C-alpha positions as CSV (number, residue, x, y, z in Angstrom):
1,M,15.1,-37.3,40.3
2,P,16.4,-33.8,40.6
3,R,14.8,-31.1,38.5
4,S,16.9,-30.1,35.4
5,K,18.1,-26.6,34.6
6,E,15.6,-24.5,32.7
7,I,16.4,-23.9,29.0
8,K,16.9,-20.2,28.2
9,K,14.3,-18.4,26.1
10,Q,16.8,-17.6,23.3
11,M,17.6,-21.3,23.0
12,R,13.9,-22.3,22.9
13,N,13.3,-19.7,20.1
14,K,16.3,-21.1,18.2
15,V,14.8,-24.6,18.4
16,I,11.5,-23.3,16.8
17,E,13.4,-21.4,14.1
18,I,15.3,-24.5,13.0
19,Y,12.2,-26.7,13.2
20,Q,10.3,-24.2,11.0
21,S,13.1,-24.5,8.5
22,G,12.3,-28.2,8.0
23,K,14.8,-29.9,10.3
24,G,13.8,-32.9,12.4
25,Y,14.2,-33.6,16.1
26,K,17.5,-35.5,15.6
27,A,19.1,-32.8,13.5
28,I,18.1,-30.0,16.0
29,S,19.3,-32.1,19.0
30,K,22.7,-32.6,17.3
31,A,23.0,-28.9,16.2
32,L,22.2,-27.4,19.6
33,G,23.5,-30.1,21.9
34,L,20.1,-30.7,23.5
35,L,18.5,-34.0,24.4
36,R,16.0,-35.2,21.8
37,T,13.3,-35.4,24.5
38,T,13.9,-31.7,25.4
39,V,13.6,-30.7,21.8
40,R,10.3,-32.6,21.5
41,A,8.9,-31.0,24.6
42,I,9.8,-27.4,23.4
43,I,8.2,-28.0,20.0
44,Y,5.1,-29.7,21.6
45,K,4.6,-26.6,23.9
46,W,4.9,-24.2,20.9
47,Q,2.4,-26.2,18.8
48,K,-0.1,-26.4,21.7
49,H,0.1,-22.9,23.2
50,G,1.8,-20.9,20.4
51,T,4.3,-19.2,22.6
52,M,7.7,-19.8,24.2
53,E,6.9,-17.8,27.4
54,N,6.7,-19.5,30.8
55,L,3.0,-20.0,31.5
56,P,1.5,-19.3,34.9
57,R,1.4,-22.3,37.2
58,S,-1.1,-23.1,39.9
59,G,1.5,-24.6,42.3
60,R,1.2,-27.4,44.7
61,P,-1.9,-27.2,47.0
62,T,-1.2,-26.4,50.6
63,K,-1.3,-29.3,53.0
64,I,-2.0,-27.4,56.3
65,T,-4.8,-25.1,57.5
66,P,-4.2,-21.4,58.0
67,R,-4.3,-21.9,61.8
68,A,-1.6,-24.7,61.7
69,Q,0.5,-22.4,59.5
70,R,0.3,-19.6,62.1
71,Q,1.2,-22.0,64.9
72,L,4.1,-23.3,62.9
73,I,5.5,-19.8,62.2
74,Q,5.3,-19.0,66.0
75,E,7.3,-22.2,66.8
76,V,10.1,-21.6,64.4
77,T,10.3,-17.9,65.3
78,K,11.1,-18.9,68.9
79,D,13.7,-21.5,67.8
80,P,14.9,-21.4,64.2
81,Q,16.6,-24.8,64.7
82,Q,13.4,-26.5,65.7
83,H,13.4,-30.1,64.6
84,P,10.6,-31.3,62.3
85,K,9.6,-33.9,64.8
86,N,8.8,-31.2,67.4
87,C,6.6,-29.5,64.8
88,R,4.6,-32.7,64.1
89,P,1.6,-31.7,66.3
90,H,1.0,-28.8,63.9
91,L,1.7,-30.9,60.8
92,P,-0.1,-34.2,61.4
93,Q,-0.3,-35.1,57.6
94,L,3.4,-34.7,56.9
95,R,6.5,-36.9,57.2
96,S,9.7,-35.0,57.9
97,V,13.1,-36.6,58.2
98,T,15.4,-33.8,57.2
99,H,16.5,-31.1,59.7
100,Y,16.2,-27.6,58.2
101,I,16.9,-24.1,59.6
102,W,13.8,-21.9,59.5
103,R,14.9,-18.3,58.7
104,K,14.2,-15.1,56.8
105,S,16.2,-13.9,53.8
106,N,19.7,-12.4,54.5
107,T,19.9,-14.0,58.0
108,A,21.9,-17.1,57.1
109,F,24.9,-16.2,59.1
110,Q,23.2,-15.1,62.3
111,K,24.3,-17.2,65.3
112,K,20.8,-18.6,65.9
113,N,20.6,-19.8,62.4
114,I,23.9,-21.7,62.3
115,T,24.0,-25.4,63.1
116,P,27.5,-26.3,64.6
117,T,29.0,-29.4,63.1
118,V,31.1,-32.0,64.9
119,K,34.6,-32.7,63.4
120,Y,37.3,-35.1,64.4
121,G,35.2,-36.6,67.3
122,G,34.5,-33.2,69.0
123,G,31.3,-31.9,70.4
124,S,29.4,-33.0,73.5
125,V,26.3,-32.3,75.4
126,M,25.5,-32.4,79.1
127,V,22.2,-33.9,80.1
128,W,20.3,-34.6,83.3
129,G,17.9,-37.6,83.6
130,C,16.1,-39.6,86.1
131,S,14.6,-43.1,86.3
132,A,12.6,-45.4,88.5
133,A,11.8,-49.1,88.5
134,S,8.7,-48.3,86.3
135,G,10.8,-46.7,83.5
136,P,12.9,-43.7,82.5
137,G,11.8,-40.2,83.6
138,R,12.4,-36.9,81.8
139,L,15.7,-36.0,80.2
140,A,16.9,-32.3,80.3
141,V,19.7,-30.8,78.1
142,I,21.9,-28.5,80.1
143,N,23.2,-25.4,78.3
144,G,26.1,-23.5,79.7
145,T,27.7,-24.0,83.1
146,M,26.0,-26.2,85.7
147,N,25.6,-24.7,89.2
148,S,23.3,-24.9,92.1
149,A,20.7,-22.5,90.6
150,V,20.6,-24.4,87.3
151,Y,20.4,-27.7,89.2
152,Q,17.5,-26.5,91.3
153,K,15.7,-25.3,88.1
154,I,16.1,-28.7,86.5
155,L,14.7,-30.4,89.6
156,K,11.7,-28.0,89.7
157,E,10.9,-28.6,86.0
158,N,11.5,-32.3,85.8
159,V,11.3,-34.3,89.0
160,R,7.7,-34.0,90.0
161,P,6.4,-34.3,86.3
162,S,8.5,-37.5,86.1
163,V,7.0,-38.8,89.3
164,C,3.5,-38.2,87.9
165,D,4.4,-39.8,84.5
166,L,5.9,-42.9,86.2
167,K,2.9,-43.0,88.7
168,L,5.2,-43.3,91.7
169,K,3.8,-43.5,95.3
170,R,4.2,-40.7,97.8
171,T,7.0,-42.7,99.4
172,W,9.4,-42.0,96.5
173,V,13.0,-41.0,97.4
174,L,15.4,-39.0,95.3
175,Q,18.9,-40.5,95.0
176,Q,21.8,-38.2,94.0
177,D,25.6,-38.3,94.4
178,N,27.6,-35.9,96.5
179,D,28.4,-33.4,93.8
180,P,28.9,-30.0,95.4
181,K,25.9,-28.7,93.4
182,H,23.8,-31.4,94.9
183,T,24.9,-30.8,98.5
184,S,25.3,-27.1,98.5
185,K,23.5,-25.1,101.2
186,S,21.0,-23.5,98.8
187,T,20.2,-26.9,97.1
188,S,19.7,-28.6,100.5
189,E,17.3,-25.8,101.6
190,W,15.5,-26.0,98.3
191,L,15.0,-29.7,98.6
192,K,13.7,-29.3,102.1
193,K,11.4,-26.5,101.1
194,N,9.9,-28.5,98.3
195,K,9.6,-31.6,100.5
196,M,11.8,-33.9,98.4
197,K,13.3,-36.7,100.5
198,T,16.8,-37.7,99.5
199,L,18.7,-40.9,100.1
200,E,21.8,-40.4,102.2
201,W,24.9,-41.2,100.2
202,P,28.4,-41.8,101.7
203,S,31.0,-39.3,100.5
204,Q,33.8,-40.6,98.2
205,S,31.8,-43.8,97.5
206,P,31.8,-45.6,94.2
207,D,28.7,-44.5,92.3
208,L,26.5,-47.6,92.0
209,N,23.4,-45.7,91.2
210,P,21.4,-47.9,88.6
211,I,21.1,-44.9,86.3
212,E,24.8,-45.2,85.6
213,M,24.0,-48.3,83.6
214,L,21.3,-46.4,81.7
215,W,23.9,-43.7,80.8
216,H,26.1,-46.5,79.4
217,D,23.2,-47.8,77.3
218,L,22.4,-44.3,76.1
219,K,26.0,-43.5,75.1
220,K,26.3,-46.7,73.2
221,V,23.1,-46.4,71.1
222,V,23.6,-42.6,70.4
223,H,27.2,-43.3,69.3
224,A,25.9,-46.0,66.9
225,R,23.7,-43.4,65.2
226,K,26.8,-41.2,64.5
227,P,25.4,-37.6,65.0
228,S,27.0,-35.0,62.8
229,N,26.4,-31.9,64.9
230,V,25.4,-30.9,68.4
231,A,21.8,-30.4,67.5
232,E,21.5,-34.0,66.2
233,L,23.3,-35.2,69.3
234,Q,20.8,-33.6,71.6
235,Q,17.9,-34.9,69.6
236,F,19.3,-38.5,69.4
237,C,19.8,-38.4,73.2
238,K,16.1,-37.5,73.7
239,D,14.9,-40.1,71.2
240,E,17.0,-43.0,72.6
241,W,16.2,-42.1,76.2
242,A,12.5,-42.3,75.5
243,K,13.0,-45.7,73.9
244,I,14.6,-47.3,77.1
245,P,12.2,-50.2,78.0
246,P,10.7,-50.1,81.5
247,Q,11.8,-53.7,81.9
248,R,15.5,-52.6,81.8
249,C,14.9,-50.1,84.6
250,N,13.0,-52.7,86.6
251,R,15.9,-55.2,86.4
252,L,18.5,-52.5,87.4
253,S,16.4,-51.4,90.4
254,A,15.9,-55.0,91.4
255,S,19.6,-55.6,91.5
256,Y,20.3,-52.4,93.4
257,G,20.1,-54.1,96.8
258,K,22.6,-56.8,95.7
259,R,25.1,-54.2,94.5
260,L,24.9,-52.3,97.8
261,I,25.4,-55.3,100.0
262,A,29.1,-54.6,99.7
263,V,30.0,-56.9,96.9
264,V,33.0,-54.7,96.4
265,A,36.6,-55.6,96.5
266,A,39.0,-52.7,97.1
267,K,42.6,-53.6,96.6
268,D,45.8,-51.6,97.0
269,L,48.9,-51.9,94.9
270,E,51.9,-52.5,97.3
271,K,54.5,-49.8,96.9
272,A,53.1,-49.0,93.5
273,Y,55.5,-46.2,92.5
274,D,58.5,-48.2,93.7
275,R,57.6,-51.4,91.8
276,V,57.2,-50.0,88.3
277,P,59.8,-51.8,86.2
278,R,61.8,-49.4,83.9
279,E,61.5,-51.6,80.8
280,E,57.7,-51.8,81.3
281,L,57.7,-48.0,81.6
282,W,59.5,-47.6,78.2
283,Y,57.2,-50.2,76.6
284,C,54.0,-48.6,77.9
285,M,55.1,-45.1,76.8
286,R,55.7,-46.4,73.3
287,K,52.5,-48.4,73.1
288,S,50.6,-45.3,74.2
289,G,51.9,-43.4,71.2
290,V,54.4,-41.2,73.0
291,A,57.0,-39.9,70.5
292,E,60.4,-41.6,70.8
293,K,62.2,-38.3,71.5
294,Y,60.1,-37.9,74.7
295,V,60.7,-41.5,75.7
296,R,64.4,-40.8,75.5
297,V,64.0,-37.6,77.5
298,V,62.4,-39.6,80.3
299,Q,65.1,-42.3,80.0
300,D,67.7,-39.6,80.5
301,M,66.0,-38.4,83.6
302,Y,66.1,-42.0,85.1
303,E,69.5,-43.0,83.8
304,R,72.2,-43.4,86.6
305,S,69.7,-42.2,89.2
306,R,71.1,-42.6,92.8
307,T,69.6,-42.1,96.3
308,V,70.3,-42.5,100.0
309,V,68.2,-43.8,102.8
310,R,68.0,-42.0,106.2
311,C,67.8,-44.3,109.2
312,A,68.2,-44.1,113.0
313,V,72.0,-44.1,112.9
314,G,72.4,-41.7,109.9
315,Q,72.3,-42.1,106.2
316,T,73.4,-44.9,104.0
317,E,75.8,-44.6,101.2
318,E,74.5,-43.7,97.7
319,F,73.3,-46.6,95.6
320,N,71.7,-46.9,92.2
321,V,67.9,-47.0,91.7
322,E,67.0,-49.2,88.8
323,V,63.3,-49.7,89.4
324,G,60.3,-47.5,90.2
325,L,59.3,-43.9,89.6
326,H,60.7,-40.7,91.1
327,Q,58.8,-39.8,94.3
328,G,57.6,-36.2,94.4
329,S,58.0,-35.7,90.6
330,A,55.1,-33.9,88.9
331,L,55.6,-36.3,85.9
332,S,55.3,-39.5,88.0
333,P,51.5,-39.7,88.4
334,F,51.1,-39.3,84.7
335,L,53.6,-42.0,83.9
336,F,52.0,-44.3,86.5
337,A,48.5,-43.8,85.1
338,M,49.9,-44.6,81.6
339,V,51.5,-47.8,82.8
340,M,48.4,-49.0,84.6
341,D,46.2,-48.1,81.6
342,Q,48.3,-50.4,79.4
343,L,48.9,-53.2,82.0
344,S,45.2,-53.5,82.8
345,E,43.9,-53.2,79.3
346,E,42.9,-56.9,79.1
347,V,41.1,-57.1,82.4
348,R,39.7,-53.6,82.9
349,Q,36.0,-53.1,82.7
350,E,33.9,-49.9,82.3
351,S,32.8,-47.9,85.3
352,P,31.3,-48.6,87.7
353,W,32.4,-52.3,87.5
354,T,36.1,-51.3,87.6
355,M,37.5,-48.1,89.0
356,M,41.0,-46.9,89.8
357,I,41.8,-44.1,92.3
358,A,45.5,-43.4,92.4
359,D,47.0,-46.8,93.3
360,D,43.7,-48.2,94.6
361,I,41.6,-50.6,92.5
362,V,37.8,-51.0,93.0
363,I,36.2,-54.1,91.6
364,C,32.4,-54.5,91.6
365,S,30.3,-57.4,90.5
366,E,26.9,-59.1,90.9
367,S,28.2,-61.8,93.2
368,R,31.1,-62.5,95.5
369,E,32.3,-65.3,93.3
370,Q,32.6,-63.0,90.3
371,V,34.5,-60.5,92.4
372,E,37.0,-63.1,93.4
373,E,37.3,-64.3,89.9
374,N,37.9,-60.8,88.6
375,L,40.4,-60.1,91.4
376,E,42.5,-63.1,90.4
377,R,42.5,-61.9,86.8
378,W,43.9,-58.5,88.0
379,R,46.5,-60.2,90.2
380,F,47.7,-62.3,87.3
381,A,47.8,-59.4,84.8
382,L,49.8,-57.1,87.1
383,E,52.0,-59.5,89.0
384,R,53.4,-61.1,85.8
385,R,54.5,-57.6,84.8
386,G,56.3,-56.8,88.1
387,M,53.5,-55.1,90.0
388,K,52.0,-56.6,93.2
389,V,48.4,-56.5,94.5
390,S,48.0,-56.3,98.3
391,R,46.2,-59.3,99.7
392,N,45.6,-57.8,103.1
393,Q,43.5,-54.7,102.4
394,L,39.8,-55.3,101.7
């Protein structure tokens, strides 16, 4: 229960004056607008101590030793936004569930003492993590821009400690994608200098690294906790990453071979831009929330459009174009992506199980039978709306 506001000294003296005149608790309470229990407490204190002054109080006994207090001050001086969980080694007797800012007086609006809040779905953090079959490794929060130097620093501070924590053998191999920061000349030389063997990874390949599934798990559980600011988001990421069971990592690593044995179907949409039905385009734009005035602008662009075809003997006569998107228009890729997003809504899965690159579709699964089943679902969903999936490319 919150502590009530202290009664002013003048009011307390007035209570005593009325009481000395012969009035009772009920009459005093009604006359001054105070609770009867408050009146009783004031009179009891006057009768016991003979004064209305605030008496000296001993205060609550300290729960930590002087040494722990000095260590705590050092920690929060370095980082005023230190979470109570990180201070727990210095406070073994306490339970802390609220996040406070540790600061001095008149420093409330300094940048280091302000916790940014997340509004309307904004706010994000960039993290680096690693895992092995024996469990998740360390997780590092990346502040600022990620470049080769920052990436090398992260590897230096987290890879070998993770190898030791997970008790990996000397034959461990580092797997990373072909991000320019991972394959830059300085990073390659750093990896070679520090004797870190990396797994060769084809360029422009779908990322089937098992850690991608862990990122999906992490995103889901952190989102469920609904962090209200970036500091909470970072802390929730660290907490939930540490909770990932080793069994989950083991299963993902065990299925790694199966997913790399080319259980991938890559299909191309035949003449994708030329086959987009105009009615489907208007429908998808409206369903995506595009304002009607912009739909009409695009309709005006496509209304009564005509073209000619160049051939060996010259050019054909002009004819109307009533289907497809304008080739070479800067707006066409955006419209095509919008159409595909709506048409594949029922069959599309999260990355890396389903990916779209321009007019190419990549479907991944645990078995060839599942790939064929998913492919048929895509064919049905697209071909019934006027699109066509190539059956020749694989």
